[in-house]
N, C-alpha and C positions, 0 to 999 in steps of 0.2 A: 284060441289065442295062446301063444307060448308063454310060459312063465319066464321070469328073469333068468333063472339058471339055464334054461334051454337056450336062450339067446346068448348067454355068456359062452356056452360051449361052442355054439355055431360061430360066434365072432372070434373065438380064440384060435380057430383053425384058418381064419381068413388072412390073406396077405395084407400088407400095408395098403397097397393100391386097391384091393378089393374092399377094404374097410372105407377108404376114401370115397370110392365110387358109390358105395352103399349110403354113405352120409350125404352125398350130393343128390342122390336119387329122390325125387319128390314123392315117390310112392313107397318109400321105406316106412315101415310101421313106427309110430311114435316111441314105443318102448325101446326099439333098437336105436333110435336117435338119442334117447336119454343115455343109453349105455355108451354110445360112441362119444358123447359129450364128456364122459368121464375118462376117456382114454388119456394116457400120459403123453401121447404124441400130439403136439400142437397141429401137425398136418391133418390128423384125423379129426380133431375138434374143429378145425377150420372148415372141413367139409360140411359139418352140421350148420355152421354159421352161414354158409352159402345156400342152404336148403330153404327154399321159399315157403315150405310147408312146416318148418320147425315151429312148434308151439311157442306162444308168447313167453311162457315161463322159462323155456329153454333159451330163448333169445336174450331174455333179461339176465339169465345166469352167465351167458357168454359175454355180456357187456362188461363183466368184471373179471374176465379171464386174465391170467398172468401174462399171456402172450399179446404183444402190441398188435400184431398182424390180425389176430382174431377179432380184437376190439375194433380195429379199422374196418374190417369186413362188416361187422355189425353196424358201425356208424353210417354206412352207405345204404343200409336196407331201407326200403320205402315204407316198411310197416312198423318202424319204431315210433313211439309216441313222443309228443313234445316234452313230457316229463323225462323220458329216457334221453332225449337230446340234451336237455338241461343238465342232467347228471354227467353225460359224456363230454360236455363242453369244457369241463375243467380237467380232462384227462391229460396226463403228462406227455402222452405220445403225440407228436405232430401229425403222424399218419392218421390218427383218430380225428383230430381237429380238421384236417384236410377232408376227410370223408364226410364229416358233418357239413363243412362248407360247400361240398358238392351235392349234398342230399337235397332233393327237391322239396322235402317236407320240413326242412329247417325253417323255423319261424323267421319272418322278416327282421324282427328286432335282433336276432342272433346274427343274421347275415350282416346287418349294419354294424354290429360290434366286431365281427370277424373282418369286415372290410377295412377296419382301422388297423389291423395287424398286417404289416407288409408281407410276412411269410404266407399269409392265407389269401392274399388278393387274387392270385391266379385261380385258386379253387372257387372263390366267390364269383369271379368273372365268368367261369364256365357253367355256373348253376343256372339252369333255364327258368328257375323261379325267382331269380334275382330281380329286384325292383328296377324299373327304368332309371330312376334317379341315380342309383348306384352304378349301373352300367354306363351312364353318361359320364360320371366322374372317372370311372376306371378306364374309359376310352382315352383319357388324357394322361394316364399313368406314365411315369418315366420308364417303367419296365416294359419292354417290347412284348414279353411273354404275356403279361396281363392284357395288353391291348390286343394281342393275337387271340386270346380266349374270348374277349369281348366280341371281336370280329367274327368268330366262328359260333357264337352263341345264337341259337335259333330264336331267342327272345329279344335280341338286340333290335331296337327300333331302326327303321330305315334312315332316319336323320343321322343317327350315330354311325351307321354303316357308310353313309355317303361321306362323312368326315374321315372315316378310317380308310376310305379309298385313296386318300392323299397322304397317308402316313409316310414317314421317312423310311420305314423299313419295308422292303419289297414284299416279304412274305405276309406281313400284316395286311398290306393292300390286297394281296392275292386272296387271303381268307375273307376279307370284307366283300370282295367281288364274288367269291364263290358262295357266299351266304345266299340262301334261296330267296331272300326278300328283295334283293336288288334285281332290277330288270337286266336282261341280257343285252350286252353292247357288242356291236360288230366293229 
């Protein structure tokens, strides 16, 4: 195994794109990921945030990165814990809160709280772990985009999709019909 100084030398001669691709590569050694996580360039740090094999400790560190985009990437990861989700729920960045609202692992009680925030309703409506009772409510939302996300959500019950087939907005109707749960009509 290379020591930290050897990795530093090898990373120092890499281009920005090479570093980024190295950070995204699931086979990159953990010690290299740690070094990339310390890079001053948020683009490089974001590559580590996307790496599904990044260790939990590294993911936790990136949860508090100064860059909103990096925290938003972390908020969408399927491997963040409920405790991490709770900490991130109060993030000042709307991108982070939207990521949590889309995350399948976000606890139902958080989805229910997020559903009450108009700005997050679209993201909650698109979450395939969203409870049926919330999807039913969101299917009646005044915002056509919220209804569109409900119509395209694979977890939306057939009864809700049938109602959305008659929505006032043509593309919401199209999304409801296109949802795989409705039978094909000729």
